[in-house]
C-alpha positions as CSV (number, residue, x, y, z in Angstrom):
1,M,60.1,-47.0,13.6
2,S,58.2,-50.1,15.7
3,Q,55.6,-47.9,16.9
4,D,52.0,-47.7,15.5
5,V,51.5,-44.2,13.9
6,M,48.5,-42.2,14.6
7,K,47.1,-39.7,13.0
8,V,46.8,-36.0,14.3
9,S,43.1,-36.1,14.8
10,V,43.5,-39.1,16.9
11,L,46.3,-38.0,19.1
12,V,44.8,-34.6,19.5
13,R,41.4,-36.4,20.8
14,Y,43.2,-38.4,23.1
15,L,45.1,-35.6,24.7
16,K,41.6,-33.7,24.9
17,S,39.6,-36.6,26.7
18,K,43.2,-37.3,29.3
19,L,42.2,-33.7,29.8
20,D,38.4,-33.6,30.0
21,N,39.1,-36.4,32.2
22,D,41.5,-34.8,34.9
23,G,39.8,-33.6,37.5
24,Y,42.4,-31.5,38.7
25,L,42.5,-29.7,35.8
26,Q,38.4,-29.1,35.9
27,R,37.4,-25.8,37.4
28,V,40.4,-24.3,38.3
29,I,41.0,-21.2,39.4
30,V,43.8,-19.2,37.5
31,S,45.1,-15.6,38.0
32,G,46.6,-13.3,35.4
33,E,46.2,-10.4,33.0
34,I,43.9,-10.1,30.3
35,S,45.3,-9.1,26.4
36,N,44.1,-9.4,23.1
37,F,39.8,-8.9,24.5
38,V,37.1,-9.6,21.7
39,N,33.8,-9.6,22.4
40,H,31.9,-11.2,19.6
41,R,29.0,-10.2,18.6
42,S,27.7,-13.6,19.5
43,G,28.4,-12.4,23.0
44,H,31.2,-14.7,23.5
45,W,34.7,-13.7,25.1
46,Y,37.9,-14.7,23.7
47,F,40.9,-13.2,25.3
48,T,44.7,-14.4,26.4
49,I,45.7,-14.6,30.0
50,K,49.2,-14.3,31.1
51,D,51.8,-14.0,33.3
52,E,55.4,-12.9,32.8
53,S,56.7,-16.4,31.4
54,S,53.3,-17.6,29.7
55,R,50.1,-17.2,28.2
56,L,46.9,-19.3,27.5
57,S,44.1,-18.7,25.5
58,C,40.1,-18.4,26.7
59,V,37.2,-18.6,25.9
60,M,34.1,-17.7,27.7
61,F,30.6,-19.0,26.0
62,A,27.7,-16.6,26.0
63,S,25.7,-18.2,28.8
64,S,28.4,-17.6,31.2
65,A,29.9,-14.0,30.0
66,S,26.0,-12.6,30.5
67,R,26.3,-13.5,33.9
68,S,29.6,-11.2,34.5
69,K,29.4,-8.3,36.7
70,F,31.5,-6.4,34.5
71,I,33.3,-6.5,31.1
72,P,37.2,-7.1,30.9
73,K,39.8,-4.9,29.5
74,D,43.4,-5.8,28.3
75,G,45.1,-5.3,31.0
76,D,43.0,-6.2,33.9
77,K,44.3,-8.5,36.2
78,V,41.7,-10.8,36.9
79,L,40.7,-14.5,38.6
80,V,38.7,-17.5,36.1
81,Q,37.5,-20.7,36.9
82,A,38.1,-22.5,34.1
83,N,38.0,-26.0,32.7
84,T,41.2,-27.2,30.6
85,S,40.9,-29.0,27.0
86,I,42.1,-28.8,23.9
87,F,40.2,-27.0,21.1
88,E,40.3,-30.1,18.3
89,A,40.3,-28.0,15.2
90,S,43.7,-26.1,15.8
91,G,44.7,-28.6,18.6
92,Q,45.5,-25.8,20.7
93,L,45.1,-26.0,24.1
94,Q,42.8,-23.2,25.9
95,L,40.8,-22.9,28.9
96,Y,36.9,-23.0,28.7
97,C,35.8,-20.0,31.0
98,T,32.6,-20.3,33.2
99,G,33.3,-17.1,35.8
100,I,35.6,-14.4,35.8
101,R,36.2,-11.4,38.6
102,L,39.1,-8.7,38.8
103,D,41.9,-9.9,41.0
104,G,42.6,-8.2,44.2
105,I,40.2,-5.7,44.1
106,G,37.8,-8.4,42.6
107,D,34.2,-8.5,43.7
108,L,34.5,-5.1,45.9
109,H,35.4,-3.1,43.1
110,V,32.2,-4.6,41.1
111,Q,30.1,-3.8,44.0
112,F,31.8,-0.4,44.4
113,E,30.8,0.4,41.1
114,L,27.0,-0.4,41.1
115,L,26.7,1.2,44.3
116,K,27.8,4.4,43.2
117,K,25.9,3.6,39.6
118,K,22.6,3.2,41.5
119,L,23.2,6.4,43.8
120,Y,24.2,8.5,41.1
121,E,20.8,7.4,39.3
122,E,19.0,8.1,42.0
123,G,20.2,11.6,42.4
124,Y,22.3,11.5,45.9
125,F,25.0,12.9,43.9
126,D,23.4,16.1,42.4
127,E,25.4,18.9,42.9
128,S,22.3,21.3,43.8
129,H,21.7,19.3,46.7
130,K,25.1,20.0,48.6
131,K,25.2,22.8,50.8
132,S,28.1,25.8,51.0
133,L,30.4,26.0,53.4
134,P,30.4,28.9,56.1
135,L,33.1,31.2,55.5
136,Y,34.3,31.6,59.1
137,P,33.2,28.1,60.9
138,M,33.4,28.6,64.5
139,K,32.2,25.2,65.7
140,L,33.9,21.7,64.1
141,G,32.9,18.7,64.4
142,L,35.4,15.8,63.7
143,I,34.5,12.2,63.6
144,T,37.2,9.9,62.8
145,G,39.2,6.9,64.3
146,K,40.8,6.9,68.0
147,N,44.9,7.7,68.1
148,T,44.8,7.6,64.7
149,A,47.6,9.6,62.2
150,A,44.1,11.1,60.1
151,R,43.2,12.7,63.7
152,E,46.6,13.8,64.3
153,D,46.5,15.5,61.1
154,V,43.4,17.7,61.5
155,L,44.1,18.6,64.9
156,T,47.5,20.3,64.2
157,T,46.1,21.4,60.9
158,L,43.4,23.3,63.2
159,S,45.8,24.6,65.6
160,R,47.8,25.7,62.9
161,R,45.2,27.8,60.4
162,W,42.2,28.2,63.0
163,P,42.6,27.8,66.4
164,V,39.7,29.8,67.2
165,A,37.3,26.8,66.7
166,E,35.4,25.1,69.5
167,L,36.4,21.4,67.9
168,T,33.4,18.5,69.0
169,E,35.1,15.0,68.9
170,I,33.6,11.4,68.4
171,N,35.8,8.5,68.0
172,T,34.8,5.7,66.0
173,L,35.8,3.0,64.2
174,V,36.8,3.4,60.7
175,Q,37.5,0.2,59.4
176,G,35.9,-3.8,59.4
177,E,32.3,-4.6,60.6
178,G,30.3,-2.5,62.8
179,A,32.5,0.6,61.2
180,S,29.6,2.0,59.4
181,T,27.2,1.4,62.2
182,Q,29.3,3.8,64.4
183,I,30.1,6.6,62.3
184,I,25.9,6.7,60.9
185,D,25.6,7.3,64.8
186,A,27.8,9.7,65.5
187,L,26.5,12.1,62.0
188,K,22.9,11.7,63.8
189,K,24.3,13.0,67.0
190,M,26.6,15.7,65.8
191,D,23.9,16.6,63.4
192,K,21.5,18.1,66.0
193,L,24.3,20.2,67.9
194,D,24.3,22.9,65.3
195,L,27.5,22.6,64.1
196,D,28.8,25.3,61.4
197,V,30.7,21.9,59.6
198,I,31.5,18.4,60.2
199,L,34.8,16.5,59.1
200,L,35.0,12.7,58.5
201,V,38.3,11.8,58.0
202,R,40.5,8.4,57.6
203,G,43.7,7.9,56.5
204,G,45.0,5.5,53.3
205,G,44.4,2.0,53.0
206,S,43.4,-0.8,50.8
207,I,39.6,-1.2,49.5
208,E,38.6,-3.6,52.1
209,D,40.5,-1.3,54.6
210,L,38.5,1.6,53.3
211,W,35.0,-0.2,52.8
212,A,32.9,0.8,55.4
213,F,32.8,4.3,53.9
214,N,31.2,2.6,50.9
215,D,28.2,1.5,52.9
216,E,24.9,2.2,51.3
217,N,22.8,3.1,54.3
218,L,26.3,5.9,55.6
219,A,25.5,7.8,52.0
220,K,21.9,7.6,52.8
221,C,22.8,9.5,56.3
222,I,25.5,11.7,54.8
223,Y,22.7,13.2,51.9
224,Q,19.8,13.5,54.9
225,L,22.4,15.5,57.3
226,Q,21.3,19.2,57.7
227,T,24.9,19.9,58.9
228,P,27.1,20.8,55.9
229,I,29.9,17.7,55.5
230,I,33.6,17.3,54.3
231,T,35.2,14.0,53.9
232,G,38.9,13.4,53.2
233,V,39.0,9.6,53.2
234,G,41.9,7.6,52.3
235,H,45.1,9.0,50.0
236,E,44.7,11.3,47.0
237,I,44.1,8.2,44.9
238,D,41.2,6.6,47.0
239,T,37.5,7.4,46.2
240,T,34.7,6.4,48.4
241,I,30.8,6.0,48.2
242,V,31.0,9.2,50.9
243,D,33.1,11.2,48.9
244,Y,30.4,11.2,46.0
245,V,27.5,12.1,48.3
246,S,29.3,14.6,50.7
247,D,29.2,18.5,50.2
248,K,32.7,18.4,49.6
249,R,35.6,16.1,49.2
250,A,39.2,16.4,50.4
251,P,42.0,14.3,48.9
252,T,43.3,13.4,52.1
253,P,42.4,14.5,56.4
254,T,44.8,17.4,56.5
255,A,43.0,18.3,53.1
256,A,39.8,18.4,54.6
257,C,40.5,20.4,57.7
258,E,41.8,23.0,55.2
259,I,38.9,23.5,53.1
260,A,37.1,23.5,56.2
261,T,38.5,26.3,57.9
262,P,40.5,29.9,56.9
263,D,44.4,30.5,57.8
264,I,44.1,32.7,60.6
265,K,46.9,34.6,59.3
266,E,45.1,35.6,56.2
267,V,41.9,36.4,58.5
268,R,44.2,38.6,60.5
269,Q,45.9,40.7,57.4
270,T,42.3,41.1,55.7
271,L,41.1,42.3,59.3
272,S,44.0,44.8,59.0
273,L,43.3,45.8,55.8
274,L,39.8,46.2,57.0
275,R,40.6,48.4,59.9
276,Q,43.0,51.0,57.4
277,N,40.2,51.3,55.2
278,L,38.2,51.8,57.9
279,V,40.4,53.6,59.7
280,R,40.2,55.9,56.4
281,K,37.0,56.1,56.0
282,C,36.2,57.4,59.3
283,Q,39.2,60.3,59.0
284,N,37.5,61.3,56.0
285,D,33.8,61.4,57.2
286,V,35.5,63.4,60.2
287,E,37.3,65.7,58.1
288,F,34.0,66.4,55.3
289,S,32.0,67.0,59.2
290,R,34.7,69.3,59.8
291,N,34.4,71.4,56.6
292,S,30.5,71.2,57.0
293,L,30.7,72.9,60.0
294,L,33.2,75.5,59.0
295,N,31.0,76.5,55.8
296,L,27.7,76.6,58.2
297,Q,29.6,79.1,60.5
298,N,30.3,81.0,58.2
299,S,26.8,81.6,56.6
300,P,24.8,84.6,56.7
301,V,22.4,82.8,58.4
302,F,24.5,82.5,61.6
303,K,25.7,85.7,61.3
304,T,22.4,87.3,60.9
305,P,19.6,85.1,62.6
306,S,16.9,87.8,62.1
307,I,17.4,87.0,58.4
308,L,15.5,83.4,58.7
309,Y,12.5,84.7,60.8
310,E,12.3,88.4,58.7
311,Q,11.9,86.4,55.7
312,K,9.3,84.2,57.0
313,S,7.7,87.5,58.8
314,L,7.1,89.0,55.2
315,H,6.2,86.0,53.8
316,L,3.4,85.0,56.7
317,D,2.0,89.2,56.4
318,Y,1.8,88.2,52.0
319,L,-0.2,85.1,52.9
320,A,-2.3,87.1,55.3
321,N,-3.2,90.0,52.6
322,R,-4.1,87.6,50.4
323,L,-6.5,85.6,52.8
324,I,-8.3,89.2,53.9
325,G,-8.9,89.5,50.0
326,S,-9.8,86.6,50.0
327,K,-12.9,87.0,52.5
328,Y,-13.7,90.2,50.6
329,S,-13.7,87.5,47.1
330,V,-15.8,85.3,48.7
331,Q,-18.6,87.6,49.8
332,S,-18.8,89.1,46.1
333,K,-19.0,85.9,44.5
334,R,-21.9,84.7,47.1
335,M,-23.8,87.7,46.3
336,Q,-23.1,86.9,42.6
337,F,-24.2,83.6,43.3
338,D,-27.4,84.6,45.2
339,K,-28.2,86.7,42.4
340,T,-27.6,84.0,39.3
341,T,-29.7,81.8,41.6
342,Q,-32.8,84.2,41.5
343,N,-32.5,85.2,37.6
344,F,-32.5,80.9,37.1
345,H,-35.6,80.6,39.5
346,N,-37.1,83.6,37.6
347,A,-36.3,82.2,33.8
348,M,-37.4,78.7,34.4
349,S,-40.7,80.1,36.5
350,Q,-41.3,81.6,33.2
351,L,-40.4,78.5,30.7
352,V,-42.6,76.6,33.0
353,M,-45.8,78.7,32.4
354,Q,-44.3,79.2,28.1
355,L,-44.4,75.3,28.0
356,K,-48.0,74.6,30.0
357,Y,-49.6,77.3,27.7
358,Q,-47.5,75.5,24.6
359,N,-48.8,72.5,26.2
360,T,-52.5,73.4,26.6
361,T,-53.1,74.9,23.0
362,M,-51.5,72.1,21.5
363,E,-53.9,69.6,23.5
364,N,-57.0,71.5,22.3
365,N,-55.4,71.5,18.6
366,L,-55.0,67.6,18.8
367,K,-58.7,67.4,20.1
368,K,-59.9,69.4,17.4
369,S,-57.9,67.5,14.7
370,V,-58.9,64.3,16.1
371,Q,-62.3,65.2,16.1
372,H,-62.4,66.5,12.7
373,S,-60.6,63.0,11.6
374,L,-63.1,61.1,13.4
375,E,-66.3,62.7,11.8
376,S,-64.5,62.8,8.2
377,K,-63.7,59.1,8.4
378,K,-67.9,58.4,9.6
379,E,-68.9,60.2,7.1
380,N,-66.4,58.6,4.1
381,I,-67.6,54.7,5.5
382,A,-71.5,55.7,5.0
383,K,-70.8,56.8,1.8
384,Q,-69.1,53.3,0.9
385,I,-72.1,51.6,2.9
386,Q,-74.4,53.1,0.6
387,L,-72.3,52.1,-2.7
388,L,-72.1,49.0,-1.3
389,D,-75.6,48.6,-0.7
390,A,-76.3,50.1,-3.9
391,Y,-74.3,47.1,-5.7
392,S,-75.7,44.3,-3.4
393,P,-77.0,41.5,-5.9
394,L,-80.0,41.5,-3.6
395,N,-81.1,45.1,-4.7
396,I,-80.6,43.2,-8.3
397,L,-82.7,40.4,-7.1
398,K,-85.7,42.5,-5.6
399,R,-85.9,44.2,-9.0
400,G,-86.7,40.6,-10.9
401,Y,-83.6,39.4,-11.6
402,S,-82.6,35.8,-10.5
403,I,-79.3,33.7,-10.4
404,V,-79.3,30.5,-11.8
405,K,-76.8,27.2,-10.8
406,T,-76.0,24.1,-12.2
407,E,-74.2,21.4,-10.5
408,Q,-70.8,22.9,-12.0
409,G,-72.2,26.5,-10.6
410,V,-73.4,29.8,-11.9
411,C,-75.0,29.5,-15.3
412,T,-74.5,32.5,-17.6
413,S,-75.3,30.6,-21.0
414,I,-78.0,28.4,-22.5
415,K,-75.1,26.8,-23.7
416,N,-73.9,25.5,-21.0
417,I,-77.9,23.8,-20.3
418,E,-79.4,20.8,-21.9
419,V,-83.2,19.7,-22.2
420,N,-83.7,18.2,-18.6
421,D,-81.0,19.7,-17.0
422,E,-82.0,20.4,-13.1
423,L,-81.3,24.0,-11.9
424,Q,-81.5,26.0,-8.6
425,L,-82.8,29.8,-9.3
426,Q,-81.8,32.1,-6.2
427,L,-84.4,34.6,-5.9
428,Y,-84.6,37.7,-3.5
429,D,-86.5,35.7,-0.9
430,G,-85.4,32.1,-1.7
431,Q,-84.3,29.6,-4.2
432,L,-86.4,27.3,-6.6
433,R,-85.6,24.2,-8.2
434,A,-86.3,23.5,-12.1
435,V,-85.9,21.3,-14.8
436,V,-85.4,22.4,-18.3
437,L,-88.2,21.4,-20.9
438,E,-87.0,23.6,-23.9
439,K,-84.1,25.7,-25.4
440,E,-84.5,28.7,-27.3
């Protein structure tokens, strides 16, 4: 072995630099199926992308994964944008992904899910808003493509099930640019025609073909319609935004017509049963009325009509006698009332006179009692005055007594007076000031 020996790490590093500097292997778009997908708690995604014969390990760092509009799962067909390199620690070739989208439906599917979630949260799919369908619609509206299989399916089904209905048809584009705008204009026109129900139908196709029916403005237009609407867009596996917002979703155009209309054969059978029931009911009513008539014919009233007025005449005589008796009774009651009234007046007069006499007597007695009480009070007051006068200090002073006062007040003992003290003597008709010369 004449060649130089190199370490594994050196070889891996060399291969990595070759790959990293190869512009053809950077920012490549690779298609394949997701397997072994791991959404790590760090935010990084680890997965394998494979086809029928090969597989590659992939990593998508959190900074790139956070910008993705969806989280992939095992089995998804995807397109990834990636840089090709080698993980030095294991020497493993892997793709460092910077973008990912679903293959085939890809971005359209993501847009569909985002719009579906938005309209759901805004209440456009609420069941409480959906209008009920008429049982027997007589005026139908049809919006579909011109000369399409979906149109023929509806016309054939309508002629078979409910040919009595009047059909108003507007043909529009059902795919491609401008299709949703034409459908919106057609819906607004039909909503003003006083129709019983509107059918919006189209045959099957890819998600790109049906994309006009995933338009947000179209969904909001359907939500605002006053006329009930049934959508039958695509086949059974196809579901568009208009199917969620319409009043009723049908899996196919044929099913849409079947949902909107009754089967005329079943209606005729129902009418036949109703007719039989009505005839039977009428026959029963006629039979009952005939029996009632026979009973009336055999009634004693019809055989002897005088029974009616004879009984009434007897009752009338009875009432007349009561009325006459009531007249005399009223006269008697009136006389009793007049007599009672007179007796009442007399009794009231006597009572008034008696009360006046009692009042006069009580008034006189009261006056005498008050006069006597006043005189007694006056005498008692005079005696009290004399008694107060008798005990008055002034009368005592008239008899030669006097009141001795010092600065401390009235003096009653010589113990409270000292020689040379000044005294105030209260006499009957005035006061004197004196000085104590001697105590005995």
